PQR file of N, CA, C, O and H, with PARSE charges and radii, in Angstrom:
ATOM      1  N   MET A   1     -92.077  17.740  94.518 -0.4000 1.5000
ATOM      2  CA  MET A   1     -92.215  17.833  93.078 -0.0000 2.0000
ATOM      3  C   MET A   1     -93.415  18.115  92.755  0.5500 1.7000
ATOM      4  O   MET A   1     -94.173  17.530  93.528 -0.5500 1.4000
ATOM      5  N   ASN A   2     -94.106  18.871  91.808 -0.4000 1.5000
ATOM      6  CA  ASN A   2     -94.906  19.351  91.165 -0.0000 2.0000
ATOM      7  C   ASN A   2     -95.707  18.138  90.828  0.5500 1.7000
ATOM      8  O   ASN A   2     -95.080  17.176  90.384 -0.5500 1.4000
ATOM      9  H   ASN A   2     -93.490  19.346  91.180  0.4000 1.0000
ATOM     10  N   PRO A   3     -97.088  18.034  90.982 -0.5600 1.5000
ATOM     11  CA  PRO A   3     -98.049  16.943  90.411  0.2800 2.0000
ATOM     12  C   PRO A   3     -98.235  16.940  88.862  0.5500 1.7000
ATOM     13  O   PRO A   3     -98.407  15.987  88.103 -0.5500 1.4000
ATOM     14  N   PHE A   4     -98.142  18.434  88.580 -0.4000 1.5000
ATOM     15  CA  PHE A   4     -98.628  18.030  87.264 -0.0000 2.0000
ATOM     16  C   PHE A   4     -97.417  18.430  85.742  0.5500 1.7000
ATOM     17  O   PHE A   4     -97.514  18.884  84.602 -0.5500 1.4000
ATOM     18  H   PHE A   4     -98.002  19.209  89.196  0.4000 1.0000
ATOM     19  N   HIS A   5     -96.197  17.835  86.794 -0.4000 1.5000
ATOM     20  CA  HIS A   5     -94.905  17.810  86.180 -0.0000 2.0000
ATOM     21  C   HIS A   5     -95.132  16.298  85.286  0.5500 1.7000
ATOM     22  O   HIS A   5     -95.172  16.170  84.062 -0.5500 1.4000
ATOM     23  H   HIS A   5     -96.118  17.466  87.720  0.4000 1.0000
ATOM     24  N   GLU A   6     -95.240  15.396  86.181 -0.4000 1.5000
ATOM     25  CA  GLU A   6     -95.586  13.913  85.407 -0.0000 2.0000
ATOM     26  C   GLU A   6     -96.549  13.696  84.613  0.5500 1.7000
ATOM     27  O   GLU A   6     -96.563  12.797  83.773 -0.5500 1.4000
ATOM     28  H   GLU A   6     -95.207  15.500  87.175  0.4000 1.0000
ATOM     29  N   PHE A   7     -97.741  14.788  84.885 -0.4000 1.5000
ATOM     30  CA  PHE A   7     -98.755  14.915  84.752 -0.0000 2.0000
ATOM     31  C   PHE A   7     -98.556  15.071  82.506  0.5500 1.7000
ATOM     32  O   PHE A   7     -98.854  14.289  81.604 -0.5500 1.4000
ATOM     33  H   PHE A   7     -97.728  15.519  85.568  0.4000 1.0000
ATOM     34  N   GLY A   8     -97.865  16.622  82.518 -0.4000 1.5000
ATOM     35  CA  GLY A   8     -97.444  17.104  81.341 -0.0000 2.0000
ATOM     36  C   GLY A   8     -96.621  15.790  80.688  0.5500 1.7000
ATOM     37  O   GLY A   8     -96.699  15.481  79.499 -0.5500 1.4000
ATOM     38  H   GLY A   8     -97.623  17.258  83.251  0.4000 1.0000
ATOM     39  N   LYS A   9     -95.816  15.076  81.693 -0.4000 1.5000
ATOM     40  CA  LYS A   9     -95.046  14.264  81.048 -0.0000 2.0000
ATOM     41  C   LYS A   9     -95.948  13.005  79.709  0.5500 1.7000
ATOM     42  O   LYS A   9     -95.575  12.906  78.540 -0.5500 1.4000
ATOM     43  H   LYS A   9     -95.753  15.327  82.659  0.4000 1.0000
ATOM     44  N   ALA A  10     -96.886  12.373  80.205 -0.4000 1.5000
ATOM     45  CA  ALA A  10     -97.744  11.670  80.174 -0.0000 2.0000
ATOM     46  C   ALA A  10     -98.877  11.917  79.086  0.5500 1.7000
ATOM     47  O   ALA A  10     -99.471  11.062  78.429 -0.5500 1.4000
ATOM     48  H   ALA A  10     -97.189  12.453  81.155  0.4000 1.0000
ATOM     49  N   LEU A  11     -99.018  13.185  79.060 -0.4000 1.5000
ATOM     50  CA  LEU A  11     -99.655  13.801  77.987 -0.0000 2.0000
ATOM     51  C   LEU A  11     -98.475  13.584  76.679  0.5500 1.7000
ATOM     52  O   LEU A  11     -98.569  12.743  75.785 -0.5500 1.4000
ATOM     53  H   LEU A  11     -98.536  13.880  79.594  0.4000 1.0000
ATOM     54  N   ILE A  12     -97.490  14.478  76.837 -0.4000 1.5000
ATOM     55  CA  ILE A  12     -96.710  14.292  76.033 -0.0000 2.0000
ATOM     56  C   ILE A  12     -96.372  13.307  74.948  0.5500 1.7000
ATOM     57  O   ILE A  12     -96.077  13.447  73.760 -0.5500 1.4000
ATOM     58  H   ILE A  12     -97.414  15.161  77.563  0.4000 1.0000
ATOM     59  N   LEU A  13     -96.534  12.065  75.890 -0.4000 1.5000
ATOM     60  CA  LEU A  13     -95.909  10.875  75.497 -0.0000 2.0000
ATOM     61  C   LEU A  13     -97.498  10.200  74.942  0.5500 1.7000
ATOM     62  O   LEU A  13     -97.552   9.563  73.890 -0.5500 1.4000
ATOM     63  H   LEU A  13     -96.773  11.952  76.855  0.4000 1.0000
ATOM     64  N   LEU A  14     -98.371  10.371  75.551 -0.4000 1.5000
ATOM     65  CA  LEU A  14     -99.998  10.025  74.734 -0.0000 2.0000
ATOM     66  C   LEU A  14     -99.924  10.739  73.447  0.5500 1.7000
ATOM     67  O   LEU A  14    -100.463  10.232  72.463 -0.5500 1.4000
ATOM     68  H   LEU A  14     -98.327  10.888  76.406  0.4000 1.0000
ATOM     69  N   GLY A  15     -99.343  11.805  73.361 -0.4000 1.5000
ATOM     70  CA  GLY A  15     -99.758  12.667  72.076 -0.0000 2.0000
ATOM     71  C   GLY A  15     -98.244  12.200  70.857  0.5500 1.7000
ATOM     72  O   GLY A  15     -97.917  12.928  69.920 -0.5500 1.4000
ATOM     73  H   GLY A  15     -98.905  12.217  74.160  0.4000 1.0000
ATOM     74  N   GLY A  16     -97.704  11.171  71.125 -0.4000 1.5000
ATOM     75  CA  GLY A  16     -96.329  11.171  70.325 -0.0000 2.0000
ATOM     76  C   GLY A  16     -97.192   9.761  70.083  0.5500 1.7000
ATOM     77  O   GLY A  16     -97.674   9.597  68.962 -0.5500 1.4000
ATOM     78  H   GLY A  16     -97.969  10.580  71.887  0.4000 1.0000
ATOM     79  N   VAL A  17     -97.395   8.760  71.085 -0.4000 1.5000
ATOM     80  CA  VAL A  17     -97.628   7.798  70.365 -0.0000 2.0000
ATOM     81  C   VAL A  17     -99.190   7.692  69.713  0.5500 1.7000
ATOM     82  O   VAL A  17     -99.375   6.637  69.106 -0.5500 1.4000
ATOM     83  H   VAL A  17     -97.004   8.893  71.996  0.4000 1.0000
ATOM     84  N   ILE A  18    -100.191   8.502  69.742 -0.4000 1.5000
ATOM     85  CA  ILE A  18    -100.852   9.222  68.940 -0.0000 2.0000
ATOM     86  C   ILE A  18    -100.969   9.820  67.712  0.5500 1.7000
ATOM     87  O   ILE A  18    -101.951   9.725  66.976 -0.5500 1.4000
ATOM     88  H   ILE A  18    -100.041   9.359  70.235  0.4000 1.0000
ATOM     89  N   PHE A  19     -99.510  10.714  67.394 -0.4000 1.5000
ATOM     90  CA  PHE A  19     -98.984  10.921  66.384 -0.0000 2.0000
ATOM     91  C   PHE A  19     -98.754   9.597  65.229  0.5500 1.7000
ATOM     92  O   PHE A  19     -99.211   9.498  64.090 -0.5500 1.4000
ATOM     93  H   PHE A  19     -98.712  10.791  67.992  0.4000 1.0000
ATOM     94  N   LEU A  20     -97.574   8.333  66.261 -0.4000 1.5000
ATOM     95  CA  LEU A  20     -97.118   7.689  65.423 -0.0000 2.0000
ATOM     96  C   LEU A  20     -98.195   6.751  65.149  0.5500 1.7000
ATOM     97  O   LEU A  20     -97.945   6.125  64.118 -0.5500 1.4000
ATOM     98  H   LEU A  20     -97.204   8.413  67.186  0.4000 1.0000
ATOM     99  N   ILE A  21     -99.234   6.439  65.652 -0.4000 1.5000
ATOM    100  CA  ILE A  21    -100.449   5.812  65.363 -0.0000 2.0000
ATOM    101  C   ILE A  21    -101.148   6.408  63.965  0.5500 1.7000
ATOM    102  O   ILE A  21    -101.100   5.644  63.001 -0.5500 1.4000
ATOM    103  H   ILE A  21     -99.437   6.947  66.489  0.4000 1.0000
ATOM    104  N   GLY A  22    -101.724   7.563  63.793 -0.4000 1.5000
ATOM    105  CA  GLY A  22    -101.580   8.704  63.027 -0.0000 2.0000
ATOM    106  C   GLY A  22    -100.811   8.127  61.860  0.5500 1.7000
ATOM    107  O   GLY A  22    -101.515   7.349  61.216 -0.5500 1.4000
ATOM    108  H   GLY A  22    -101.764   8.183  64.576  0.4000 1.0000
ATOM    109  N   LEU A  23     -99.817   8.240  61.478 -0.4000 1.5000
ATOM    110  CA  LEU A  23     -98.666   8.080  60.732 -0.0000 2.0000
ATOM    111  C   LEU A  23     -98.769   6.237  59.797  0.5500 1.7000
ATOM    112  O   LEU A  23     -98.692   5.762  58.664 -0.5500 1.4000
ATOM    113  H   LEU A  23     -99.245   8.872  62.001  0.4000 1.0000
ATOM    114  N   LEU A  24     -98.992   5.793  61.265 -0.4000 1.5000
ATOM    115  CA  LEU A  24     -99.145   4.388  60.209 -0.0000 2.0000
ATOM    116  C   LEU A  24    -100.326   3.894  59.992  0.5500 1.7000
ATOM    117  O   LEU A  24    -100.552   2.712  59.731 -0.5500 1.4000
ATOM    118  H   LEU A  24     -99.055   6.179  62.185  0.4000 1.0000
ATOM    119  N   LEU A  25    -101.179   4.817  60.095 -0.4000 1.5000
ATOM    120  CA  LEU A  25    -102.606   4.544  59.299 -0.0000 2.0000
ATOM    121  C   LEU A  25    -102.353   4.854  57.659  0.5500 1.7000
ATOM    122  O   LEU A  25    -102.559   4.278  56.591 -0.5500 1.4000
ATOM    123  H   LEU A  25    -100.996   5.777  60.307  0.4000 1.0000
ATOM    124  N   LEU A  26    -101.879   5.906  58.051 -0.4000 1.5000
ATOM    125  CA  LEU A  26    -101.488   6.917  56.723 -0.0000 2.0000
ATOM    126  C   LEU A  26    -100.600   6.793  56.036  0.5500 1.7000
ATOM    127  O   LEU A  26    -100.531   7.520  55.045 -0.5500 1.4000
ATOM    128  H   LEU A  26    -101.712   6.373  58.919  0.4000 1.0000
ATOM    129  N   PHE A  27     -99.740   5.975  56.259 -0.4000 1.5000
ATOM    130  CA  PHE A  27     -98.911   5.025  55.388 -0.0000 2.0000
ATOM    131  C   PHE A  27     -99.187   3.330  54.822  0.5500 1.7000
ATOM    132  O   PHE A  27     -98.966   2.760  53.753 -0.5500 1.4000
ATOM    133  H   PHE A  27     -99.797   5.385  57.064  0.4000 1.0000
ATOM    134  N   LEU A  28     -99.788   2.894  56.163 -0.4000 1.5000
ATOM    135  CA  LEU A  28    -100.052   1.352  56.050 -0.0000 2.0000
ATOM    136  C   LEU A  28    -100.652   1.376  54.285  0.5500 1.7000
ATOM    137  O   LEU A  28     -99.734   1.060  53.529 -0.5500 1.4000
ATOM    138  H   LEU A  28     -99.967   3.357  57.031  0.4000 1.0000
ATOM    139  N   PRO A  29    -101.798   1.642  53.649 -0.5600 1.5000
ATOM    140  CA  PRO A  29    -101.774   1.234  52.459  0.2800 2.0000
ATOM    141  C   PRO A  29    -101.091   1.268  51.746  0.5500 1.7000
ATOM    142  O   PRO A  29    -101.082   0.483  50.798 -0.5500 1.4000
ATOM    143  N   LYS A  30    -100.082   2.375  51.960 -0.4000 1.5000
ATOM    144  CA  LYS A  30     -98.780   2.436  50.567 -0.0000 2.0000
ATOM    145  C   LYS A  30     -97.995   0.948  50.700  0.5500 1.7000
ATOM    146  O   LYS A  30     -97.473   0.617  49.636 -0.5500 1.4000
ATOM    147  H   LYS A  30    -100.089   3.012  52.730  0.4000 1.0000
ATOM    148  N   ILE A  31     -97.785  -0.154  51.970 -0.4000 1.5000
ATOM    149  CA  ILE A  31     -96.870  -0.733  51.935 -0.0000 2.0000
ATOM    150  C   ILE A  31     -97.569  -2.128  51.384  0.5500 1.7000
ATOM    151  O   ILE A  31     -98.498  -2.728  51.925 -0.5500 1.4000
ATOM    152  H   ILE A  31     -98.209   0.115  52.835  0.4000 1.0000
ATOM    153  N   PRO A  32     -96.795  -2.531  50.018 -0.5600 1.5000
ATOM    154  CA  PRO A  32     -97.241  -3.304  49.228  0.2800 2.0000
ATOM    155  C   PRO A  32     -97.800  -4.567  49.975  0.5500 1.7000
ATOM    156  O   PRO A  32     -98.987  -4.887  50.036 -0.5500 1.4000
ATOM    157  N   PHE A  33     -96.602  -5.311  50.601 -0.4000 1.5000
ATOM    158  CA  PHE A  33     -96.744  -6.768  51.316 -0.0000 2.0000
ATOM    159  C   PHE A  33     -97.767  -6.919  53.022  0.5500 1.7000
ATOM    160  O   PHE A  33     -98.203  -7.949  53.536 -0.5500 1.4000
ATOM    161  H   PHE A  33     -95.638  -5.051  50.552  0.4000 1.0000
ATOM    162  N   ILE A  34     -97.823  -6.159  53.286 -0.4000 1.5000
ATOM    163  CA  ILE A  34     -98.698  -5.747  54.466 -0.0000 2.0000
ATOM    164  C   ILE A  34    -100.284  -6.165  54.188  0.5500 1.7000
ATOM    165  O   ILE A  34    -101.085  -5.389  53.669 -0.5500 1.4000
ATOM    166  H   ILE A  34     -97.469  -5.322  52.868  0.4000 1.0000
ATOM    167  N   GLY A  35    -100.585  -7.419  54.586 -0.4000 1.5000
ATOM    168  CA  GLY A  35    -101.731  -7.883  54.202 -0.0000 2.0000
ATOM    169  C   GLY A  35    -102.404  -9.097  53.496  0.5500 1.7000
ATOM    170  O   GLY A  35    -103.473  -9.704  53.561 -0.5500 1.4000
ATOM    171  H   GLY A  35     -99.934  -8.050  55.008  0.4000 1.0000
ATOM    172  N   ARG A  36    -100.845  -9.161  52.545 -0.4000 1.5000
ATOM    173  CA  ARG A  36    -101.020  -9.581  51.415 -0.0000 2.0000
ATOM    174  C   ARG A  36    -100.108 -11.159  51.138  0.5500 1.7000
ATOM    175  O   ARG A  36     -99.918 -11.676  50.037 -0.5500 1.4000
ATOM    176  H   ARG A  36     -99.976  -8.668  52.492  0.4000 1.0000
ATOM    177  N   LEU A  37     -99.742 -11.580  52.205 -0.4000 1.5000
ATOM    178  CA  LEU A  37     -98.775 -12.726  53.143 -0.0000 2.0000
ATOM    179  C   LEU A  37     -99.148 -13.503  52.690  0.5500 1.7000
ATOM    180  O   LEU A  37    -100.348 -13.347  52.467 -0.5500 1.4000
ATOM    181  H   LEU A  37     -99.896 -11.161  53.099  0.4000 1.0000
ATOM    182  N   PRO A  38     -98.617 -14.760  52.235 -0.5600 1.5000
ATOM    183  CA  PRO A  38     -99.166 -15.648  52.176  0.2800 2.0000
ATOM    184  C   PRO A  38     -98.988 -16.572  53.640  0.5500 1.7000
ATOM    185  O   PRO A  38     -98.013 -16.699  54.379 -0.5500 1.4000
ATOM    186  N   GLY A  39    -100.240 -17.094  53.701 -0.4000 1.5000
ATOM    187  CA  GLY A  39    -100.809 -17.817  55.365 -0.0000 2.0000
ATOM    188  C   GLY A  39    -101.936 -16.357  55.882  0.5500 1.7000
ATOM    189  O   GLY A  39    -102.503 -16.523  56.962 -0.5500 1.4000
ATOM    190  H   GLY A  39    -101.032 -16.991  53.100  0.4000 1.0000
ATOM    191  N   ASP A  40    -102.146 -15.371  55.327 -0.4000 1.5000
ATOM    192  CA  ASP A  40    -103.116 -14.567  55.513 -0.0000 2.0000
ATOM    193  C   ASP A  40    -104.485 -15.309  54.875  0.5500 1.7000
ATOM    194  O   ASP A  40    -104.659 -15.611  53.694 -0.5500 1.4000
ATOM    195  H   ASP A  40    -101.686 -15.237  54.450  0.4000 1.0000
ATOM    196  N   ILE A  41    -105.315 -15.492  55.894 -0.4000 1.5000
ATOM    197  CA  ILE A  41    -106.744 -15.984  55.416 -0.0000 2.0000
ATOM    198  C   ILE A  41    -108.128 -15.060  54.886  0.5500 1.7000
ATOM    199  O   ILE A  41    -108.609 -14.101  55.489 -0.5500 1.4000
ATOM    200  H   ILE A  41    -105.174 -15.246  56.853  0.4000 1.0000
ATOM    201  N   ILE A  42    -108.637 -15.676  53.511 -0.4000 1.5000
ATOM    202  CA  ILE A  42    -109.366 -14.803  52.475 -0.0000 2.0000
ATOM    203  C   ILE A  42    -110.304 -15.565  52.433  0.5500 1.7000
ATOM    204  O   ILE A  42    -110.109 -16.594  51.785 -0.5500 1.4000
ATOM    205  H   ILE A  42    -108.247 -16.455  53.021  0.4000 1.0000
ATOM    206  N   ILE A  43    -112.090 -15.325  53.287 -0.4000 1.5000
ATOM    207  CA  ILE A  43    -112.998 -15.955  52.788 -0.0000 2.0000
ATOM    208  C   ILE A  43    -113.919 -14.898  52.137  0.5500 1.7000
ATOM    209  O   ILE A  43    -114.373 -13.820  52.519 -0.5500 1.4000
ATOM    210  H   ILE A  43    -112.248 -14.489  53.813  0.4000 1.0000
ATOM    211  N   LYS A  44    -114.053 -15.891  50.599 -0.4000 1.5000
ATOM    212  CA  LYS A  44    -115.455 -15.136  49.839 -0.0000 2.0000
ATOM    213  C   LYS A  44    -116.444 -15.952  49.683  0.5500 1.7000
ATOM    214  O   LYS A  44    -116.155 -17.132  49.487 -0.5500 1.4000
ATOM    215  H   LYS A  44    -113.684 -16.767  50.289  0.4000 1.0000
ATOM    216  N   LYS A  45    -117.814 -15.573  49.724 -0.4000 1.5000
ATOM    217  CA  LYS A  45    -118.192 -16.631  49.404 -0.0000 2.0000
ATOM    218  C   LYS A  45    -119.679 -15.430  49.424  0.5500 1.7000
ATOM    219  O   LYS A  45    -120.167 -15.053  50.490 -0.5500 1.4000
ATOM    220  H   LYS A  45    -118.050 -14.614  49.883  0.4000 1.0000
ATOM    221  N   GLY A  46    -120.147 -15.035  48.223 -0.4000 1.5000
ATOM    222  CA  GLY A  46    -121.378 -14.100  47.680 -0.0000 2.0000
ATOM    223  C   GLY A  46    -120.724 -12.572  48.680  0.5500 1.7000
ATOM    224  O   GLY A  46    -119.573 -12.138  48.716 -0.5500 1.4000
ATOM    225  H   GLY A  46    -119.751 -15.342  47.357  0.4000 1.0000
ATOM    226  N   ASN A  47    -122.122 -11.998  49.477 -0.4000 1.5000
ATOM    227  CA  ASN A  47    -122.055 -11.026  49.537 -0.0000 2.0000
ATOM    228  C   ASN A  47    -120.791 -10.903  51.012  0.5500 1.7000
ATOM    229  O   ASN A  47    -120.367  -9.823  51.422 -0.5500 1.4000
ATOM    230  H   ASN A  47    -123.057 -12.350  49.447  0.4000 1.0000
ATOM    231  N   PHE A  48    -120.453 -12.059  51.507 -0.4000 1.5000
ATOM    232  CA  PHE A  48    -119.823 -12.492  53.177 -0.0000 2.0000
ATOM    233  C   PHE A  48    -118.232 -12.013  52.906  0.5500 1.7000
ATOM    234  O   PHE A  48    -118.046 -13.185  53.234 -0.5500 1.4000
ATOM    235  H   PHE A  48    -120.798 -12.937  51.174  0.4000 1.0000
ATOM    236  N   THR A  49    -117.313 -11.624  52.716 -0.4000 1.5000
ATOM    237  CA  THR A  49    -115.906 -11.750  53.091 -0.0000 2.0000
ATOM    238  C   THR A  49    -115.179 -12.192  54.213  0.5500 1.7000
ATOM    239  O   THR A  49    -115.872 -11.989  55.210 -0.5500 1.4000
ATOM    240  H   THR A  49    -117.465 -10.672  52.448  0.4000 1.0000
ATOM    241  N   PHE A  50    -114.456 -12.535  54.410 -0.4000 1.5000
ATOM    242  CA  PHE A  50    -113.590 -13.167  55.883 -0.0000 2.0000
ATOM    243  C   PHE A  50    -112.278 -12.717  55.415  0.5500 1.7000
ATOM    244  O   PHE A  50    -111.837 -12.722  54.266 -0.5500 1.4000
ATOM    245  H   PHE A  50    -113.893 -12.701  53.600  0.4000 1.0000
ATOM    246  N   TYR A  51    -111.733 -12.328  56.499 -0.4000 1.5000
ATOM    247  CA  TYR A  51    -110.352 -11.712  56.091 -0.0000 2.0000
ATOM    248  C   TYR A  51    -109.574 -11.852  57.797  0.5500 1.7000
ATOM    249  O   TYR A  51    -109.832 -11.269  58.850 -0.5500 1.4000
ATOM    250  H   TYR A  51    -112.091 -12.324  57.432  0.4000 1.0000
ATOM    251  N   PHE A  52    -108.541 -12.909  57.432 -0.4000 1.5000
ATOM    252  CA  PHE A  52    -107.661 -12.840  58.940 -0.0000 2.0000
ATOM    253  C   PHE A  52    -106.186 -12.691  58.864  0.5500 1.7000
ATOM    254  O   PHE A  52    -105.493 -13.698  59.013 -0.5500 1.4000
ATOM    255  H   PHE A  52    -108.332 -13.382  56.577  0.4000 1.0000
ATOM    256  N   PRO A  53    -105.454 -11.147  58.575 -0.5600 1.5000
ATOM    257  CA  PRO A  53    -104.294 -11.298  58.397  0.2800 2.0000
ATOM    258  C   PRO A  53    -103.411 -12.571  59.353  0.5500 1.7000
ATOM    259  O   PRO A  53    -102.376 -12.118  59.844 -0.5500 1.4000
ATOM    260  N   LEU A  54    -103.574 -13.493  59.550 -0.4000 1.5000
ATOM    261  CA  LEU A  54    -102.694 -14.597  60.259 -0.0000 2.0000
ATOM    262  C   LEU A  54    -100.835 -14.275  60.029  0.5500 1.7000
ATOM    263  O   LEU A  54    -100.170 -13.906  60.997 -0.5500 1.4000
ATOM    264  H   LEU A  54    -104.414 -13.860  59.151  0.4000 1.0000
ATOM    265  N   ALA A  55    -100.302 -14.445  58.877 -0.4000 1.5000
ATOM    266  CA  ALA A  55     -99.063 -13.901  58.877 -0.0000 2.0000
ATOM    267  C   ALA A  55     -98.729 -13.171  58.838  0.5500 1.7000
ATOM    268  O   ALA A  55     -97.507 -13.289  58.931 -0.5500 1.4000
ATOM    269  H   ALA A  55    -100.843 -14.745  58.091  0.4000 1.0000
ATOM    270  N   THR A  56     -99.116 -11.892  58.704 -0.4000 1.5000
ATOM    271  CA  THR A  56     -99.234 -10.392  59.165 -0.0000 2.0000
ATOM    272  C   THR A  56     -99.364 -10.150  60.722  0.5500 1.7000
ATOM    273  O   THR A  56     -98.726  -9.211  61.199 -0.5500 1.4000
ATOM    274  H   THR A  56    -100.109 -11.796  58.629  0.4000 1.0000
ATOM    275  N   CYS A  57    -100.182 -10.969  61.579 -0.4000 1.5000
ATOM    276  CA  CYS A  57    -100.164 -10.794  62.510 -0.0000 2.0000
ATOM    277  C   CYS A  57     -99.112 -10.981  63.444  0.5500 1.7000
ATOM    278  O   CYS A  57     -98.926 -10.239  64.408 -0.5500 1.4000
ATOM    279  H   CYS A  57    -100.700 -11.732  61.191  0.4000 1.0000
ATOM    280  N   ILE A  58     -98.174 -12.334  63.055 -0.4000 1.5000
ATOM    281  CA  ILE A  58     -97.194 -12.757  63.479 -0.0000 2.0000
ATOM    282  C   ILE A  58     -95.629 -12.161  63.335  0.5500 1.7000
ATOM    283  O   ILE A  58     -94.753 -12.032  64.190 -0.5500 1.4000
ATOM    284  H   ILE A  58     -98.326 -12.937  62.271  0.4000 1.0000
ATOM    285  N   LEU A  59     -95.643 -11.794  61.640 -0.4000 1.5000
ATOM    286  CA  LEU A  59     -94.625 -11.038  61.512 -0.0000 2.0000
ATOM    287  C   LEU A  59     -94.469  -9.640  62.061  0.5500 1.7000
ATOM    288  O   LEU A  59     -93.314  -9.248  62.230 -0.5500 1.4000
ATOM    289  H   LEU A  59     -96.355 -11.898  60.946  0.4000 1.0000
ATOM    290  N   LEU A  60     -95.826  -8.549  62.473 -0.4000 1.5000
ATOM    291  CA  LEU A  60     -95.056  -7.963  63.319 -0.0000 2.0000
ATOM    292  C   LEU A  60     -95.500  -7.910  64.607  0.5500 1.7000
ATOM    293  O   LEU A  60     -95.567  -6.791  65.116 -0.5500 1.4000
ATOM    294  H   LEU A  60     -96.763  -8.868  62.336  0.4000 1.0000
ATOM    295  N   SER A  61     -95.789  -8.774  65.193 -0.4000 1.5000
ATOM    296  CA  SER A  61     -95.686  -9.681  66.450 -0.0000 2.0000
ATOM    297  C   SER A  61     -93.660  -9.908  66.836  0.5500 1.7000
ATOM    298  O   SER A  61     -92.926  -9.194  67.519 -0.5500 1.4000
ATOM    299  H   SER A  61     -95.735  -9.683  64.779  0.4000 1.0000
ATOM    300  N   ILE A  62     -93.461 -10.719  66.337 -0.4000 1.5000
ATOM    301  CA  ILE A  62     -91.861 -10.976  66.131 -0.0000 2.0000
ATOM    302  C   ILE A  62     -91.165  -9.250  66.120  0.5500 1.7000
ATOM    303  O   ILE A  62     -90.176  -8.897  66.764 -0.5500 1.4000
ATOM    304  H   ILE A  62     -94.057 -11.299  65.782  0.4000 1.0000
ATOM    305  N   LEU A  63     -91.914  -8.466  65.302 -0.4000 1.5000
ATOM    306  CA  LEU A  63     -91.131  -7.395  64.834 -0.0000 2.0000
ATOM    307  C   LEU A  63     -91.076  -6.016  66.378  0.5500 1.7000
ATOM    308  O   LEU A  63     -90.412  -5.042  66.731 -0.5500 1.4000
ATOM    309  H   LEU A  63     -92.717  -8.752  64.780  0.4000 1.0000
ATOM    310  N   LEU A  64     -92.183  -6.782  66.793 -0.4000 1.5000
ATOM    311  CA  LEU A  64     -92.661  -5.563  67.630 -0.0000 2.0000
ATOM    312  C   LEU A  64     -91.725  -5.949  68.819  0.5500 1.7000
ATOM    313  O   LEU A  64     -90.934  -5.143  69.309 -0.5500 1.4000
ATOM    314  H   LEU A  64     -92.722  -7.574  66.507  0.4000 1.0000
ATOM    315  N   THR A  65     -91.875  -7.293  69.268 -0.4000 1.5000
ATOM    316  CA  THR A  65     -91.023  -8.064  70.255 -0.0000 2.0000
ATOM    317  C   THR A  65     -89.738  -7.327  70.394  0.5500 1.7000
ATOM    318  O   THR A  65     -89.376  -6.551  71.278 -0.5500 1.4000
ATOM    319  H   THR A  65     -92.518  -7.948  68.870  0.4000 1.0000
ATOM    320  N   ILE A  66     -88.969  -7.853  69.040 -0.4000 1.5000
ATOM    321  CA  ILE A  66     -87.487  -7.673  68.786 -0.0000 2.0000
ATOM    322  C   ILE A  66     -87.239  -5.980  69.190  0.5500 1.7000
ATOM    323  O   ILE A  66     -86.462  -5.828  70.133 -0.5500 1.4000
ATOM    324  H   ILE A  66     -89.263  -8.483  68.322  0.4000 1.0000
ATOM    325  N   ILE A  67     -87.917  -4.454  68.469 -0.4000 1.5000
ATOM    326  CA  ILE A  67     -87.823  -3.757  68.997 -0.0000 2.0000
ATOM    327  C   ILE A  67     -88.064  -3.413  70.547  0.5500 1.7000
ATOM    328  O   ILE A  67     -87.262  -2.711  71.162 -0.5500 1.4000
ATOM    329  H   ILE A  67     -88.547  -4.578  67.703  0.4000 1.0000
ATOM    330  N   PHE A  68     -88.809  -3.760  70.930 -0.4000 1.5000
ATOM    331  CA  PHE A  68     -89.103  -3.488  72.196 -0.0000 2.0000
ATOM    332  C   PHE A  68     -88.169  -4.439  72.949  0.5500 1.7000
ATOM    333  O   PHE A  68     -88.111  -4.037  74.112 -0.5500 1.4000
ATOM    334  H   PHE A  68     -89.461  -4.330  70.430  0.4000 1.0000
ATOM    335  N   SER A  69     -87.615  -5.240  72.823 -0.4000 1.5000
ATOM    336  CA  SER A  69     -85.981  -5.694  73.749 -0.0000 2.0000
ATOM    337  C   SER A  69     -85.593  -5.133  73.084  0.5500 1.7000
ATOM    338  O   SER A  69     -85.947  -5.983  72.268 -0.5500 1.4000
ATOM    339  H   SER A  69     -87.662  -5.566  71.879  0.4000 1.0000
ATOM    340  N   ILE A  70     -84.934  -4.108  72.244 -0.4000 1.5000
ATOM    341  CA  ILE A  70     -84.426  -3.389  72.362 -0.0000 2.0000
ATOM    342  C   ILE A  70     -84.377  -2.547  72.975  0.5500 1.7000
ATOM    343  O   ILE A  70     -83.326  -2.420  73.602 -0.5500 1.4000
ATOM    344  H   ILE A  70     -84.646  -3.417  72.907  0.4000 1.0000
ATOM    345  N   PHE A  71     -85.396  -1.543  73.153 -0.4000 1.5000
ATOM    346  CA  PHE A  71     -85.397  -0.199  73.513 -0.0000 2.0000
ATOM    347  C   PHE A  71     -85.350  -0.347  75.414  0.5500 1.7000
ATOM    348  O   PHE A  71     -85.059   0.491  76.267 -0.5500 1.4000
ATOM    349  H   PHE A  71     -86.250  -1.646  72.643  0.4000 1.0000
ATOM    350  N   ARG A  72     -85.767  -1.765  75.527 -0.4000 1.5000
ATOM    351  CA  ARG A  72     -86.303  -2.592  77.130 -0.0000 2.0000
ATOM    352  C   ARG A  72     -84.229  -2.256  78.078  0.5500 1.7000
ATOM    353  O   ARG A  72     -83.891  -1.843  79.187 -0.5500 1.4000
ATOM    354  H   ARG A  72     -86.004  -2.446  74.834  0.4000 1.0000
ATOM    355  N   LYS A  73     -83.473  -2.708  76.889 -0.4000 1.5000
ATOM    356  CA  LYS A  73     -82.671  -2.297  77.492 -0.0000 2.0000
ATOM    357  C   LYS A  73     -81.247  -1.303  77.471  0.5500 1.7000
ATOM    358  O   LYS A  73     -80.612  -1.113  78.508 -0.5500 1.4000
ATOM    359  H   LYS A  73     -83.747  -3.043  75.988  0.4000 1.0000
TER
END
């Protein structure tokens, strides 16, 4: 088999992943509850702001685990 055939498939897959990440970054600010869930940590003191989206990370982890487990089967 032609080695460029597999390389071409990998490039198409990589392009699709980059496209989906771009869409996510484009529309993420328009989703109202992402980043403002109860459990997200925000500390503001003077000119310093620390933000750690703990609950958002847990929610996204659960959703991605479910999606990947569906596609694996």
